[in-house]
N, C-alpha and C positions, 0 to 999 in steps of 0.2 A: 640705855642703849638706845639710839635712833635707828629705825628700820625703815628704808625708803623702797616703795615699791618698784620693782624694776619696770622698765620702759617695756611696753607692749608693742613689738613690731607691727607696723601698717602694712597690709598686704595690697599690692596693686596687680590687676589682672589684664591682658591684653584680649580684646574680642576676636572672634573669627572674621574673616573678610566679608563685608557685605557691600551692595551696590551704593555708590556715593550719592547722597541726596542733593548735592549741589552741582557737581560736574558730570555730565552725562558720559558714560563709558568707563568711568573710574571706578575704584573699590576704596572702602575706606577701613581702617581699623582704630579702635579707641584703646587708650589706657583707662581704667576704671578703678575706683576704690569705694568702699562704704564709707558713710559720713555719719553714723548713727552712735558712734561711741562716745564716751565721755569726752568732753572737750571740744564738741562738734564744732560750736560757733568759731572758735580760733582756727579749728584746722579748715574750716570752710573759708575763712578769711586768706589763709595761707595759699591754699590751693588756687582760690580766684585770682591772687596776684601772680600765680605761676601759670595762669593761662587756662585753668579748668572751669568748666561749667557744671551746673548741678541739675539733676532730674531725679525728682523722688528724694531718696536717700543715697543717691549715687553721685559721685563727682567723676567727670570724665574730660578727656583731652584727646583729639586726634592724634595717631602716632602712624600716619600712612607712610610705607617705607618709600615710594616712589613720587610722594606729591607733599607740597608742603604750602598748599593754596589757603589753608585756614589760618589765618593771622588773629590773635587775640587783640582786641581794640578796646579803648576806653576814652573818656571825654574828660580832661581835666577843667571842671566847673569853674574855677577862677578865671581862666583865661579864654574859656568859649566866646567866640563871638558870630552870631548867626549871619550868615550872607542873606542876600535880597530873596533868595528862594524861600529860605527857612523863614524870614520875616512874613513873607506873604502866607505861608502856611499858618503861622501863628494868628494873622488877622483872619484868615478864612474860618478858623476855629475859635475865634475869640469868645463866642457865646456858649462854647461847650464847657462844661464843668466836670472837674475830676473828684471823685469821691473815694477816699481811702477806706477799704472796708477788710474785714478779717478774711482770711482764707478759707471761705466756706463756699462751697459749689451751691449754686442756684438753677432752678429750671429756665429762668430767663438768661443766665449766661450760657447755660448748654444750648439753648435754642439759637443764639447767636454764633456760638462756636461752630455749631453744626452747618450753619447756613455759609460761614466763611470756609470751612473746610470743604464742602461740596462744590462750593464756586472756584476757589482758588487753589485747592489740593485735591481735587476730586479722585485722583488715582493713587494717593499716598495712604499710608496706613492709619493716619489720624482721621481720616474720613469715615473711617468705620468704627470709632470709638463711641462706646455706649455711654450713658450718664455715669455709671459707676466708674468706668476707665478716666472721664473726665473728672470727677471727684477725687480720685487717687491723685491726679496730676496736680490739683490744686490743693489739696488737704495733705497729702503725704509728704511733709516737709520737717526735717529735724532742725531747721534754722528759723530765724525771725522771718515771715514772710508776710506779704499783703497783696491785696487785689486793688487797682485803681479801676473804677467804674466811670467812664466818660458818657455823660448824658447832655442831649440837647435841652433848650428850655422847656420842652412838653414832657421832660423826664424819660423820654426814649433812651434806652441803653444802646449805644451805637459802637462802642468801643470798649475793650478790657485789656488790661496789661497786669500779668502776674510778675511780682517782683520780689527780690530778697534784699534784705538790709545787711549791708556789711559794715565791718569796723572802719572801713575808709570810704564807703560809698553805697550807691544803690546798684543792682544788678537785674537788667531787664532780662526774665526767664522767659516769657512768651507774651505776645500780644496777638489779638485778633479783633476784626471790625467787621462793621456791616457791609455786606456786597452791594455794588452800584454807588459806593461814595468813594471810589479811587482817586478823583480830582482833590478831594479834602486832604489826601495823604495822611490818614488818621495814624497810622503806624509811625510815621515821622513825628506827627504831633505828640504822641504819648512819650517818645524820647524827650522832646522840648519840655514836656511837663516834669519829667523825672529830674532834668537838669535844674529847673527851677526849685523842684522839691529839695534835691540833694544842696542846692545853695542855702535854702532856708533852713535846714538841718545842719549846717556846718560840716557836710561831708565834702571831700575834694573831688570825689570820681563818679562817674556812671559809666558802668560796664556794660557793654553791648555784645558781648559774645565774640563771634569770629566774623570778620571782614573777609569775604572770599571776592578777589577782583574777577575771577572768571564766572561768577554766578550773578545773574540779573538780580535775584531775589535777596543777594546778600551784599553786592557791591554799593549799594546805598549809603553804608554806613560811613564811607569816606566823605560824605557830605558835610560831616560835622566838623568843622575845623575850628582852632587846632584840636587835633586828637591825637592819641599815642597808641604805638602798636608795641607787642613784645616780640622782641627780635634778639635770638641767642640767648634768652633768658634776662634781658634787660628792657625796660619800656623806654622808648624814644619817641620823638614826635615824628608823625606820618608825613612825609614830604609830598611835594608835586611830583617829583621823579618816581616815586613809589606807585603813586596813582596811574601815571603814565606808562609804567612798566620799564622805565629807562634804568633803574637802579639795580637791575638783576632781580633774582627771587629774593623775596622777603623770608630769608630762612628764620626758623623758630626751633627752640628745643624746649622738651618739658624737663623741668628741674625736679626731681622727686628726693628729697632730703629728710622729709619729717618724720618722726615718730611720735606716739601719744603715750602718755601715761597710763 
């Protein structure tokens, strides 16, 4: 007699309203679920394709009742064609070398992280993170994760990108860089590096998280063309009309249909 273990239901929770970190004057709510159970890698893949992001062992997606500004966005590696600005950024950072390292926090990384937070996000919660908080952000992961350390020829660490590997791509979790180097567009350079890395690995996508047209610090993601956005449960090509705001709101919905054994 064969006995099949019954499917264990997956629980999703909605967070309390909090101030939106992207658009002033708005509040955000998220749907969250734990991803530390058996079958985590496959679940993380499915949730990523449904527009979720990972933090520690939690997957989350925005479900703000009166706002749909956060739109999941990804880059199809095979068809990506960098424009003139992106080619210039690649040239400006041609001597910068990326090193893939295990997700282990170091004092060198944390010092750079602190400088970045204090300069760019001085009023945010992350600016007060201790080394132990930073270590948890990097090392507390239930999926395949790595860090990319970008170094100048003199070996100085000037940029870092925490990245998850998915079944169908790479997911940029968080990046930070040395203050005073804004003209080098180091965050954009990290994405260009991930695109090249995904291509070398035979992976079709690079996931960038959320495109937020109304947020200056999140709107830049639309410069990577062609790219795809998740609209009403379907990935489709981002259009010029979307960027110009002439296509109406880019509505999105979170589809949650998964159960795990």
